[in-house]
C-alpha positions in Angstrom: 0.5 -0.2 -0.2 1.8 3.1 -1.2 1.0 6.6 0.4 3.0 9.6 -1.8 5.2 7.0 -3.1 6.3 5.6 0.5 5.1 1.9 1.0 3.8 2.9 4.6 2.0 -0.6 6.1 3.7 -3.0 3.5 1.4 -6.1 2.8 -2.4 -7.3 3.7 -3.0 -10.6 4.1 -6.3 -12.5 5.2 -5.8 -16.4 5.8 -5.9 -18.8 8.5 -2.7 -18.9 10.5 -1.9 -22.5 10.3 -1.9 -21.6 6.1 0.2 -18.2 6.1 3.3 -18.6 8.7 3.9 -14.6 8.9 0.6 -13.7 10.1 1.0 -16.9 12.9 4.2 -15.1 13.9 2.3 -11.7 13.9 -0.1 -13.4 16.1 2.7 -14.7 18.4 4.7 -11.2 18.5 1.6 -9.2 20.0 1.6 -11.5 22.6 4.9 -11.7 24.1 4.8 -8.1 23.2 1.1 -8.1 25.6 3.2 -9.8 28.5 5.6 -8.0 28.0 3.2 -4.5 28.8 2.1 -6.3 31.4 4.9 -7.7 33.2 6.3 -4.1 33.1 2.9 -2.4 34.6 3.3 -5.1 37.6 6.5 -4.2 38.7 8.0 -7.4 37.6 10.7 -7.0 35.0 11.1 -4.3 32.0 12.5 -5.8 29.3 14.2 -2.6 27.6 16.0 -2.6 30.9 17.2 -6.2 30.3 18.0 -6.4 26.2 20.4 -5.1 25.1 20.8 -2.7 21.6 21.6 -4.2 18.6 24.9 -2.9 17.0 24.6 -1.2 13.8 23.8 -3.3 10.6 22.3 -6.1 13.0 18.7 -7.2 13.2 16.5 -5.3 15.9 13.1 -6.0 16.6 10.7 -2.6 17.2 7.2 -2.5 18.8 5.1 0.3 17.6 2.3 1.9 20.1 -0.6 3.9 18.2 -2.3 6.7 20.2 -6.3 5.5 19.7 -6.9 7.8 16.8 -4.2 7.2 14.6 -5.5 4.6 12.6 -8.7 6.9 11.4 -6.5 9.4 10.9 -4.6 7.3 8.6 -7.6 6.3 7.0 -8.9 10.2 6.4 -4.8 10.9 4.7 -5.2 7.6 2.5 -9.2 8.6 1.3 -7.2 12.6 0.7 -4.8 10.9 -1.1 -7.6 8.7 -3.2 -9.2 11.7 -3.8 -6.0 13.9 -5.1 -5.1 11.0 -7.3 -8.4 11.0 -8.7 -8.6 14.9 -9.6 -5.2 14.6 -10.7 -6.6 12.2 -13.5 -9.6 13.7 -14.3 -7.0 16.9 -15.1 -5.2 14.6 -16.7 -8.1 13.6 -18.8 -9.7 17.4 -19.7 -6.1 18.6 -21.0 -5.9 15.7 -23.1 -10.0 16.6 -24.6 -9.6 19.9 -24.9 -6.0 19.3 -26.7 -7.7 16.7 -28.9 -10.8 18.9 -29.6 -8.2 21.8 -31.2 
């Protein structure tokens, strides 16, 4: 999914987890992160304090937390982009039509 020339969210896939391993992994990561947050909230352990930062060039894992209205804002932005693309297409179409009539 491209937004203003940037592949913002990657690929969307609807499938059963048992037939698409990436979804199973995503679910596992979401569950693990939920456990990590619960542990921190309970004062048991903050995993950020005990895990080292990866060295430059090494792989790392990031968790993104969105504000409650962030997805709504993203949806609005996608719709605005869509409307801008429609307007640009109509403008090009009208210009072609006008130049063909001359």
